[in-house]
N, C-alpha and C positions, 0 to 999 in steps of 0.2 A: 480636563477635569470638569465633572458635572456640578453645576451649582443649583441648589434647590432653595426656593423661597416658599416657606410653609405657612399658610394662613388658616387659622382655625375658625370654628363656628362660633355662635353667640356665647357670651358669658365667659369665654376663656381667652387666654393669651398665649404667648410663646412658650410658657412653661409646660403646656400640655404636650409639646413635641419633644421634650428633652431626651427621652430614651431613643426615639427614632432618629433624631438629629445626631446623637452620639454614634449610632451605628452607621449612619451615612458617612460621617467624617472618618470613622475607622476604616471604611471601604475606599477612602481616598477622595471623597467628594467634599464640597462646601455646603453647609446648610445654614439658612437664616430663618429661625423661627420668629414669627412676627407677632408683636402685641400692638394692636391697632389703637389709635387715640380714643380716649374715653373709656377704655376697658382695662381691667387689672391695674398695674402700677402706673398706667398712663391716664387713669380716669381723672385725676385732679388737674391735669394740664389744661383742660379745655372747657368743661361745663357742658350744658345740655344742648349747645348749638351744633353738635356733631351730627353729620348725616353720612349717607353712603358716599357722596362726593368727597368728603373729608378723608375717608378711608382710601378711596381710589388715589387721591393726590399723595397721601402718605406712602402708599405702596409704589407709586411712580418715582418718588424721591429715593426710595430704597433701591429700586432697580437702577436708577441713574448713578447711584454711588457704587455699584458693583462693577469691578473692572472686567470680569469675564464678559465677552461679547454677548453671549446668549444664556438665558437661565430657564430652568424648569419651574413653572408656577404651579403650586399645589394648593387647591382650595377645598376646605371641608365645610359642609353646611353653608351657613351664611357667607363664610370666607370666599366661596366661589364667585360671589357677586363682585367684590372689589378686585378679585383676580381677573375676571373678564373685563372689568372697567379699565384696569391698568394695562392689560394686554392690548386693548383697543387703542390706547394712547401710545404704546411702545411695541407694536407688533414685531419690529425688526430686532428687538432684544429678547424675544421669547422663542425658545427652542421647542417647547411643548407645554400644553396645559394638562394638568392631571386633576380630574374631578373625583374627589374621594367620597364615595357613597352619596352623591348629590346629583340631582337632575341638572342638565345644562340650562342656564338662564337665557332668556331672549330679551331683545331690545324692548324697553318699556315695562318690563316685569319687575315687581317688587319681591324682595326676599320673604316678605310676610305671606305671599301666596303659597309658599311651600312649607310654612311652619306646621309641624305635625301635631302640636298640642292644641286641641280645639279651644280651650279656655284662653290661652295666650293669643291665638289667632283672632278670636272675637274681640279681645281687648285692643289688639293692634288695629282692627277695623275702625275702632273709635279714635285711633291716633294717640292712645295714652297707655302708660305702663305704670310701674311702681318701683320704689326702692325696697320693697319687702314683698315676700310671697303672700299670696292670698291664703285664706284659711284652708282652702282645699289643696294647697300646694301647687297651684297651677302657675305660679309666677306672675300673678296679676293683682293689682290693688288699686289705689286711688290717686297717687301722685303722677302728674303728667311728665313725660319726657324720658322715662326709663322703664324698661321691662326687667323685672327681677328674675334671677335664675331660678330654676326649679327647686322646690323644697327638698330636703334630704329624702331619699327613697323614691323620688318621682322623675329621675332623669330619663327613665325608659319612655316617658311621654314624648321625648325629643329624639328617640332612636334607641334600638336595642342595646342594652348594656351587657349582653352576653360576653363572658370571658374577661370582664374588667374585675381585677382583684378588689377585695374589700378595702384594702389600704388606698388604692387608686381612687375608688369612689369617695372615700372619706376626704381625700385631697381635693377632688373635684368639688365637693360640697364646700370645703373650707376656702378655696381660692377663687371660686367663681364670683363674678361681679355683675351688676346690672348692665344691660345692653341699651345704648341710646336708641330710642324708638325710631328716630328718623333714619337710622341706618337700615332698618327693616322695611320702612314704609316709603322711602324715596325710590322712584322708578330708576332702574338701570338704563342708561342711555348709551347705545353703541352705534358707531358709524359704519360698522362692517369691516373695518380695517383688519380685524383679527379673525375674520370668518374662515380664512384658509389655513389657520394654524393647526398643526397636528395636535390631537387631543386623545387622552386615554381616560376611560372611566374605570375606576377601581370599585368593584361592586362587593359590598359586604353581605355575604349570603345569609348570615344569621339575622340580618335586618330586612330580609324579604327581597333583596335584589339578586340578580344573577344574569348570566349571559342568556340563559334560556328564556327568562322573562323579557329581556330586551328584544329578543327575536320575536316573541309573541306580540309585543307592542308594535314592532315594525310591521309585522304581518297584518295588524289590525287596521292600518291604513291612514290614520291622521297624519298630516304633513309634519307635525312636531316630532313624531316618532319615526316617520320614514327618513327624516334627515339623519338619523343615527346610523343608517346604512352607508353613509359617505365613506369613501376610501381613506380619508384622513383620520378616521375615528377607530380606536381599538378599545377592547374591554378585557379586563382581567378579574376573575373571581378571587375573593379573599374570604376564607371561612371563619369569620368572626362577626361581632356585632358592629354597631355604628361608630364605635370609638376605638378603632384599631391602634391608634397611637398609645392607648392605655392598655388594651387587651392583648395586642400582638405586635409590639413595637419592632421586634426583629423581623418578623414576617412582612410587616409593612415596609420596612427599609428595603428588603429584598424585592418586593413588588414595585416600589418606586424606581429601583434600578432597572428592572425589566421594562417599565413604562418609558423611562428616559431613553432606552435603547430601541424603542419602537416596537417592542414585542406586544403580544396580545391577540385576542380573537376579533375578527371582523364579522359583523352580522351583515347579511345580505337580504335584499328584498326578494321574497319568493314569488313564484309565478302567480300566487293567489293574492298578492298585494294589489289593491284596487287604486285607481286614480282618485276616487272619492274616499273620504273617511268612512270606515265601516258603518258607523252609526247613522250616516246619511244615505246609505244604500236603500233601495225600495224594498218593502216587505214582500215576501214571496207569494202571498195570496192577493188576488184582486178583490178587495173588500169595499163595499159601498160606504159613503160618508153617512154619518148618523148625527142627530142633534147632540151637541156637547155643551155642558154647563161647567164653568170654572168657579171654584170656591177656594180661594187662597192657594195652597199647594196642590189641591185636589181637582181633578176633572172627572165628571160623570158623562159617560157616553150612553145615550138612551136608545132603546129600541124604537122603531117606528119611522126611521128615515127611508129615503128612496131605496127600494130593493129589499127592505126588511120584510120578514114573514108576516109582521103585523100591519104593514102598510095597507090602508084601505079595507081592513077586515074588522069592523066593530063587533062582529058576532063571535070572534075568537074567544073561547072561554076565559083565557087569562089576560085579555087585552087591557082590562082596567084594574087588575089585581097587582099588588106589590110583587116585584120581580126579584129573583135571586141576583146576587152581585158577585163579580170576580174582580178582586183587587190585584193589579199587576205591579210587582215590586222590582224595580230595576237594580242593576248591580253597580259596580264602581270600584274604587273611588272615581268620582266625576269632578273635574275642576269647577269651582264655584262660578267661574265666568264663562263656562261652555255655553255656546248658543248654536242651535236651539237647545233648550234644556231637555232632559230625557222624555218628558211627557209630550213634547212637540216633535219628537223624532218619528220617522216612518215606522220604526219598530214597535213602540208602544201604541202609537195611533193604530197600527195594523191589528195588533192583538185586541185592543179595546173595541174597535169597530167590528171585528170578527165576532166577539162575544155578544155585542149588542145586536148584530145581524141575526144571531141565533136565539134572540129573545131574552138574554140576560142583560144586566147593566154592567158595562165595562168601566172599571175605575183605574185611573192612573194618578200617580203623584210624583212630585219632585222632592225627594228626601235629602237630608244634609250629609250624605256620605261623601265628604270631600277628602278625607284622609283615613288612615287605618284606625286612628283613635276616635273616629266619629260614629262608630256603630251605635253607641247609646243615643246620640242625637237622631240618627236615622230610625232607630226603634221607637223613639218618642214620636217622630213624625208619622210613622206607620200606624201606631196605636191611635193617634188623633184622627188620622184619615179614616180608619175603620169605624171609630165612634161616630164620625160625621156621616158616613155612608149608612150605618145602621139606623141612624136617627131620621133619615130621609123617608117620608111617607110612601114614596114610590118603591122603596126597597123592602123586601122581606128580610127583616133583621135576623131571622132564624135560619137563613139559607145564604151563607157567605163562604166563598172560597178565596184563599190567598195563593198567588202564583209568583214564585221567586225565580229570578234569573241570575246566573253567574255568581259573583261574590255577594250579591244580595241574599243568597241562600243562607248565609250565617244568621240573618235576621229571623229565620224560621225557628231558631232555638227557643225563644220565649213562648211561641205558640205550641210547640211540641212538649215543652216542660209542663205547661198548665193549659191544655186545650179547652177552650170554652165550648159549650154544647152547640152553639150556633155555627161553629166552624165545621162545615160539612165536608170539606176537601182541602188538602194542601198539595199544591203542585210545585215542581221545581224543574227547571230546564238547565242542563249543563252547569249545575250549581257547585259552589264550594260549600261543603257541609262540615268543614272544620277549617280553622285558620291555616293558610298555606305556610310552608316552611319559612321561618323568619318573620312572620307576622306577629311579633311579640307585643306590638302596640294594641292588638285586639284583646278586649277584655275576655276573661275566661268564660263568662256567661254565654258567649256567642259560639257555641260548639254543638250544633245539632246532633252530631254523631254521639256525643256524650249523653244527651237526654233522650235519645230515641228509645222508646219503649218504657220510659219511667212512668208514664201515665197512659191511660187508654186514649188514644188519639184518633184523629180523623183518617180516612183512607188517603193514601198518598199516590200521586201520579208523577213519576220521575222519568224525565226525558234525558237520555244519554246520547252524547255525540261520540261516534265510534272513533273519530280522529281527535279526541280531546287532548288538551295539554296534560301531561302525566301528573303534574301536581294537583290539578283539579280532580282527575280520575281517581287518584289515591284516596281523596276524602270521600268520594262517592262509595268506593268499595268498603271503607271503614264504616260508613253509615249503613250500608246494606247488610254488613255482617251483624251489626247491632240490631237491625230490624229483624233479621232472620232469627236471632236468639230470642227475641221477645214476641215473635209471632205477629208482627205488624202487617197491616194490609197495604202492600206496596205493589202498584202496577208499574212495570217498566216499559217505556216506549223507546226503542233503540233506533237510532239513525246511523246505520253502519258506516256510511261514507261521509257523514256530516262532521264539520268542525265546530269549534266554539262559536256561537252566534250563527249557526247554519241557516237560520231564517233569512239572513241578509247575504252571507257569503256563498252559500250553496243552494240557490233557488232551483232545486231539482224536483222531479216528481216524487222521489223518495222522501225528500224533506217536506214537501207539501202534504203528502199522505200522513206523515207522522204528526205534523202540527194539527191536522184535522182530527186524527185519532185522539190526541191528547186533549184537545178542546172538547170534543164530544164526550169523552170520559169524565172530565171535570163537570160538565153541565149535567150529565146523567146522575152524578152524585148529588148535585144541588136539587135535582127534581125527584129524588127518591123519597 
């Protein structure tokens, strides 16, 4: 007999698993839906002294009380943190860990790190929550110790609600209770005792996850993702949103049965997987260092350094004139604690120095795209950076280009919907030009494919990778279809053998020639 221990995410308790648990029992298994201390009908037991360790100890006591020798631990959202903590204490009692639409936590990590709602995440950074939702429905307020559940209609900020019936959403609103803040902010401490346990990731595709995406992350190189290619880990796609116990309880029960049996897809490291994380690989062009100035989130890379065309040439006509500027906009989401930050990686340093070496001012910035709900924050950071750059006396404020990369391409929507006259060129390399499947947390405003051609815009230089991930390629085709209907000025630079991030992973002559062509085209538009 298989025994399942079901641990839910924040604000909810064992009640959220009722339908799935009944189906597991009907199939001959045992199921223990868990309500952790301080949540739901156990909130009054304890008070605000509850933390992650409280929940781990409670789960260990439950496991110790189950007669079956080994159990399957299922964690959803925050629930995966106490699941891993308990498995670390009782590895001999765990047959398998199932991560339900949630990234695997690491030692020293807090659950707050992966909270998708930016308002709640900011509040947790201050170590405080509230017993009532904020005015914007973000679940934040002024009382310390508790984080309020999302206001009605805002649960999608914590994950896609696709497929959840209206009655189930109403019940979620009614039964959800505040989450003790320290359960989210206390670091998870692991000894490594559970490191070898079989693990299955159930990926809810309507929330943006999927086996294909995991494979793409593994191929990208960072050690955190390369570890997902371990033979003990399997993945199963489930076609629903982030709350499958409410949207697809029968299908979830069937998937949990498959997971317990060890079924699922194993991702493997491809031949292209590098020892170094992709973002730390060297830039494909040998570009000289140039003077750099840092202003808050923004760096300005200035012409005139060693090897620059303007070095030692005071008679050059434009030597003392304001220069055009190219603002390079990185993709993401990027973890807030990633070091180096994007503007200090070889990639953005390479592009900015290359532009400066050709006589423009190269601009980089670290914007706050840490999660799919953070595009408004990133857009705000970009707008502030552009204003700062245009106000600099060394910059010709009427000659600006914006160059977007990867998922940063969604930020181009604002500039295409209402293009300012000083925006002389918009460039995008292997971009997402519409939210990828399941990216329901992205606000509808960030859809460049929808606003393409709604206004007279700047010329566009679009670089495509011939070996692009299909989900990204589909958004580019959607964008180009709209551009064609509206007669937009789009120059396409194709890299037939290039992959996503080809400047780092495919440093070939073909790639170099395409980067050079794209840069010179952007600068030509700035100098027209």
